[in-house]
C-alpha positions in Angstrom: -161.5 -76.3 147.3 -163.1 -72.7 146.6 -164.2 -69.7 148.6 -166.5 -67.0 147.8 -168.4 -64.0 149.5 -172.0 -63.8 148.9 -173.3 -60.2 149.4 -177.2 -60.2 149.4 -180.1 -58.0 149.5 -183.1 -58.9 150.7 -187.1 -57.6 151.1 -187.6 -55.3 153.7 -188.7 -57.4 157.4 -187.1 -60.6 155.6 -183.7 -60.5 156.6 -184.0 -62.8 160.0 -186.1 -65.5 158.3 -183.4 -65.3 154.8 -180.7 -64.8 156.6 -181.7 -68.8 159.2 -182.5 -70.1 155.8 -179.3 -69.0 153.4 -177.3 -70.5 156.5 -179.5 -74.2 156.5 -177.6 -74.7 152.9 -174.9 -77.0 152.5 -171.3 -75.2 152.3 -172.4 -72.1 153.8 -170.2 -71.5 156.8 -171.2 -68.2 158.2 -174.1 -65.4 157.3 -173.8 -62.3 158.6 -176.2 -59.1 159.0 -174.5 -56.0 158.1 -175.3 -52.0 158.2 -174.8 -50.3 154.4 -176.5 -51.0 151.0 -176.4 -55.1 151.4 -178.5 -57.2 154.3 -176.4 -60.1 154.5 -172.7 -61.5 153.9 -172.6 -65.2 153.2 -169.2 -67.1 153.1 -169.2 -69.7 151.4 -166.7 -72.9 151.3 -167.3 -75.4 148.3 -165.4 -78.1 146.5 -165.6 -76.8 143.2 -167.1 -74.3 140.7 -169.6 -76.9 140.1 -171.2 -76.5 144.0 -170.8 -72.8 144.1 -173.6 -73.0 141.0 -176.0 -75.1 143.9 -174.6 -73.0 146.8 -175.2 -69.9 145.2 -177.9 -69.5 142.3 -179.8 -72.6 143.3 -179.8 -72.1 146.6 -179.5 -69.0 147.9 -180.5 -66.8 145.3 -184.2 -69.1 145.6 -184.4 -68.4 149.5 -187.8 -66.5 149.8 -187.2 -62.4 150.1 -183.7 -62.7 148.2 -184.1 -60.0 145.6 -180.2 -59.7 144.5 -177.0 -61.7 145.5 -173.6 -60.7 144.2 -170.4 -62.6 144.7 -166.9 -62.4 145.1 -164.8 -65.1 144.4 -162.1 -65.5 147.2 -158.5 -66.3 145.1 -155.8 -66.2 148.3 -156.8 -66.0 152.1 -154.4 -63.7 154.5 -155.0 -64.3 158.0 -152.9 -63.2 161.2 -153.8 -66.2 162.5 -152.3 -68.8 159.5 -149.2 -66.5 159.7 -148.1 -67.1 163.1 -148.8 -70.7 162.7 -146.7 -70.6 159.4 -143.5 -68.8 161.8 -144.4 -71.1 164.8 -143.6 -74.2 162.7 -139.8 -72.7 161.1 -141.4 -71.8 157.6 -140.1 -68.2 158.0 
């Protein structure tokens, strides 16, 4: 499994429509509207790098209103929920 976080800039007034369109793309787990220098953040789950190319440049970047994407590749996931589960299984 390959995970990525995509920072998305959109044209003024198009955030809602772009967010809905991005959320419909296979492999996009969640889309957040955010405050700050970027407009949307998408969390991506893909089987491999090839699927990421379908999702991001082949999908998200082509959504109407999207002007720029920046992709952060996730190497390792840290989660308090996962850590608690490991302790519950006696893996400490």
